[in-house]
Each structure stands twice: as structure tokens, then as C-alpha cells.
C-alpha positions in Angstrom: 16.8 27.0 -16.8 17.8 24.3 -19.1 17.7 20.8 -17.9 17.9 17.1 -19.2 15.0 14.9 -18.1 14.9 11.4 -18.3 11.8 8.9 -17.7 12.4 5.2 -17.7 10.0 3.9 -15.0 7.9 2.1 -17.6 8.5 0.4 -21.1 7.8 3.7 -22.7 11.2 5.4 -22.5 10.9 9.5 -22.7 13.9 11.8 -22.9 13.8 15.6 -23.1 15.7 18.9 -22.7 13.7 21.8 -21.7 14.6 25.5 -21.0 11.8 26.3 -18.5 8.3 25.4 -20.1 9.8 25.2 -23.5 10.7 21.9 -25.2 14.0 22.1 -27.1 13.9 18.4 -28.0 12.1 15.2 -27.1 12.6 11.5 -27.8 9.9 8.9 -26.8 10.1 5.3 -27.9 9.2 2.0 -26.7 12.0 0.4 -24.6 10.6 -2.9 -22.8 13.5 -4.5 -21.6 16.0 -2.1 -23.6 16.4 0.9 -21.7 19.9 0.1 -21.0 20.7 -0.1 -24.9 18.4 2.8 -25.9 18.7 5.6 -23.5 22.2 7.0 -23.9 21.8 7.1 -27.9 18.6 8.8 -27.2 20.3 11.4 -25.0 22.9 11.7 -27.6 20.5 12.6 -30.3 18.7 15.3 -28.2 22.3 17.2 -27.5 22.9 16.9 -31.3 19.8 18.2 -32.2 19.9 21.3 -29.7 23.6 21.8 -30.3 23.9 21.8 -26.4 26.6 19.8 -24.5 26.1 18.6 -20.8 28.1 21.2 -19.3 25.8 24.1 -20.8 22.9 22.6 -18.9 21.6 24.1 -15.5 20.4 20.9 -14.1 19.2 17.1 -14.2 15.9 15.7 -13.8 15.1 11.9 -13.5 12.0 10.2 -12.4 12.5 7.8 -9.6 9.2 5.5 -9.5 7.4 3.5 -8.9 7.7 1.4 -11.8 9.9 -1.0 -13.6 12.8 -2.1 -11.4 15.4 -2.4 -14.3 14.1 0.7 -16.0 14.5 3.0 -12.8 17.9 1.7 -12.2 19.1 2.3 -15.7 17.7 5.9 -15.8 18.7 6.7 -12.2 22.3 5.5 -12.8 22.6 7.1 -16.0 21.8 10.6 -14.7 23.9 10.2 -11.5 26.9 9.5 -14.1 26.0 12.7 -15.8 25.9 14.4 -12.3 29.3 13.1 -11.3 30.9 14.4 -14.5 29.2 17.8 -14.9 28.6 18.6 -11.1 25.1 20.1 -12.1 22.3 20.0 -9.6 19.9 17.0 -9.8 16.2 16.9 -9.1 14.3 13.7 -8.5 10.6 13.4 -9.2 8.2 10.5 -8.4 6.7 9.0 -11.5 3.1 9.7 -10.4 3.9 13.2 -9.3 5.1 13.8 -12.8 2.0 12.5 -14.4 -0.1 14.9 -12.6 1.8 17.7 -13.9 -0.2 17.4 -17.3 -3.1 18.9 -15.4 -1.9 21.9 -14.1 -5.1 23.9 -14.6 -7.1 21.2 -12.6 -9.0 22.1 -9.5 -10.3 18.5 -8.4 -7.8 15.6 -7.0 -5.9 14.0 -9.6 -5.3 10.1 -9.5 -2.6 8.9 -11.6 -2.6 5.2 -12.1 0.1 2.7 -13.5 0.2 -1.1 -14.0 2.5 -2.9 -11.6 4.1 -6.1 -12.7 2.4 -8.2 -10.3 -0.7 -7.6 -11.9 -1.6 -4.8 -9.3 -1.8 -1.0 -9.6 0.4 1.9 -8.6 -1.3 5.2 -7.7 -1.4 8.4 -5.6 -3.7 11.0 -5.4 -2.7 14.7 -5.6 -4.1 18.2 -5.7 -2.6 21.2 -7.0 -1.8 24.1 -4.1 -0.5 26.5 -6.7 0.8 26.2 -10.3 4.2 25.0 -9.0 3.6 22.7 -6.1 1.3 19.7 -5.6 -0.1 18.5 -2.4 -0.1 14.8 -1.8 -3.4 13.8 -0.4 -2.8 10.0 -0.8 1.0 8.8 -1.0 2.3 6.4 -3.6 0.4 3.2 -3.1 0.4 -0.4 -4.8 -2.6 -2.9 -4.6 -5.6 -4.1 -6.5 -8.3 -2.1 -8.3 -10.5 -2.8 -5.4 -8.2 -1.3 -2.9 -7.7 1.7 -5.1 -11.4 2.1 -5.4 -11.8 2.3 -1.5 -9.5 5.2 -1.3 -11.4 7.5 -3.7 -13.8 9.9 -2.5 -15.8 13.0 -3.8 -14.8 13.9 -7.2 -11.5 12.8 -8.6 -10.0 12.8 -12.2 -8.3 9.2 -12.9 -5.8 8.7 -15.8 -2.8 6.6 -16.8 -2.3 3.0 -18.2 -3.4 1.4 -15.2 -6.8 3.2 -15.3 -7.2 2.4 -18.9 -6.7 -1.5 -18.2 -8.6 -1.6 -14.9 -11.1 1.0 -15.7 -14.3 -1.4 -15.2 -13.2 -2.8 -12.1 -12.3 0.5 -10.3 -15.8 1.8 -11.5 -17.5 -1.3 -10.0 -16.0 -0.7 -6.6 -16.1 3.0 -6.5 -20.0 3.5 -7.1 -20.2 6.4 -4.5 -17.3 8.4 -6.4 -17.6 10.7 -9.1 -14.8 9.8 -11.5 -13.6 12.4 -14.3 -11.8 10.5 -17.0 -9.1 12.6 -18.5 -9.8 13.3 -22.2 -6.3 12.4 -23.2 -4.2 9.3 -22.8 -1.5 10.1 -20.3 1.9 8.3 -20.2 4.9 9.1 -17.9 6.9 11.6 -19.8 10.1 13.2 -19.5 8.4 16.8 -20.5 6.1 16.8 -17.4 9.0 15.1 -15.2 11.3 17.9 -16.5 8.7 20.6 -15.5 8.3 19.4 -12.1 12.2 19.0 -11.6 12.5 22.6 -12.6 9.9 23.7 -10.1 12.1 21.6 -7.3 15.4 23.1 -8.4 14.0 26.7 -8.4 12.9 26.0 -4.8 16.6 24.8 -4.0 15.4 20.9 -3.6 18.5 19.1 -4.7 19.0 15.5 -4.5 21.8 14.4 -2.1 24.0 11.0 -2.0 22.5 7.7 -1.8 19.4 8.0 -3.6 17.5 5.0 -4.6 14.4 4.3 -6.7 10.8 4.4 -5.1 9.8 0.8 -5.7 6.5 0.9 -3.5 6.2 -3.0 -3.3 4.2 -4.7 -1.2 6.1 -7.3 1.1 6.5 -10.8 -0.5 5.1 -12.4 2.9 2.0 -10.4 2.4 1.5 -11.3 -1.0 2.2 -15.1 -0.4 -0.2 -15.0 2.7 -2.9 -13.7 0.2 -2.2 -16.1 -2.3 -2.4 -19.0 0.1 -6.0 -17.9 1.0 -5.2 -16.6 4.4 -3.0 -19.5 5.8 0.0 -18.3 7.5 3.3 -19.6 6.8 3.8 -21.6 10.0 0.7 -23.4 9.6 1.6 -24.4 6.1 4.9 -25.8 7.4 2.9 -27.9 10.1 0.8 -29.2 7.4 3.9 -30.0 5.5 5.6 -31.9 8.1 2.5 -33.9 9.2 2.1 -35.0 5.5 5.8 -36.3 5.5 5.4 -38.0 8.8 2.3 -39.7 7.7 4.1 -40.9 4.7 7.1 -42.1 6.5 7.8 -46.1 6.8 8.4 -45.4 10.7 5.1 -43.8 11.1 2.6 -45.8 13.3 0.1 -48.0 11.3 -3.2 -49.2 12.5 -3.3 -52.9 12.7 -6.1 -54.6 10.5 -8.4 -57.0 12.8 -9.2 -60.3 11.3 
């Protein structure tokens, strides 16, 4: 099964054409803020290298997040455009799930970790059911290194950019956990995304209409509540009004005694 796979969830853009487990062509590049400019030329280069045209493919695969808002929109809209033109079946793969496909021989739970733009982390925990299907033990989450550490138990393999940058903080909070560190640095890749997508297409799992990226962001109100030190918005408004009234010239003043 030949597929075009696109991964734009992070600043590291990855595009590949696969035929089953065989990689026919791949293009990885830094694309921070430039997905819209770089993606289509990268896809065009792969078709030139392989001598294929979109109509000769058997399917399309795209990463849907979590990750960069802009990157995810560019990747998804581009692949949806190819689907409209070719009418090929499309598989959408969560980014963290695609990262777990790099460790198909693993027997322990897998926890891929990505950096969030808010200085927090994205993560999920998976375990292989067989070589073609992952069980999601913990769904996609976003939060602090401390929150991630609290969800770890037993023996877990951690990997990804988020693990690399927050390793010390996660280890400090997860002292009762046996952490296995992956020997290789794993980035989101169109190759692993493509393999996961091929497995989905073979099972008949095709994306329908109305697809949207998997952002997994915490509500803005929750973040602001934490940043305020636990003071509710209503109480902050009350404090603001009180300060304004006290500064008003109409506010009652205490008369000084002579």
C-alpha cells in the first residue's frame, strides 16, 4: 500500500511516501513558522524522486496533533486538498501515537512527550497489543512536568523533545517509577505516522468529513486561575471595583479631628 504521509505538528516538518514498511522517499526539515511555504514544495520533491503522481497512491495519512496550531492546520488542509482531488482514503493519526510506532518491539508502556507552546508538556501513554495496534492507557494530556510524573507508575519508557527538556523535573517528581530512557532521540516523523496510518487503512479506518486537529489545550480560564494564585475571576473583579471606588472623588472621606 503506497501512501503520502505528512507530519507538521511541530517545528520539525516531515513528509514521506511509503509502500508498506518500505520508505520510498522522505524529506525532513526545520520549518518553524514556515509550514505553509515549505510543505507543498517538499511534497512535490518526493513525487519527483519516486516518479509517482498522487493518483497512483493508495491512500493519504496526516498527523492531527497535539502540537502547533498553525502547523496542524497547514498539514491537515493540504492533505484534505489532495483527498478532494484524488478521492483517496485518508487516515488521521494522533502525533503522540505516531511517535510510539518507533518502538514496535517494546513490551513496556510508552510515554512520548512533546513541548507545549505554554511551557507545558503534551503526553500520552501507550502499550502494544500486537505489532499493528496500540492500546491507549492514558489519553492525550497537557500540563506540567509534575502532573505528568504523577500519572506514571511501574516501568515506563519516556522519549521525545519534552522528555529531553524536562527530564530532571519529571524524574524528581516520579521517584517511585522506573523510567527507561529511549536510546535514540525521537521526533514526530512522517515515516512512523505513515506506518500507523497504513495499519488504520488496512483495518478500514478512514477519516470522514469535518476533521479537526487534536489541540488538547487546557481551558484559558483554568490557566488564568492558576496564574492568579487561586483567586477566582469574580473575586478579582470585586477587588478591582473596590479599588476604583476608593479612588473616586465621590467616595466618603474620613474627617480629620482638630
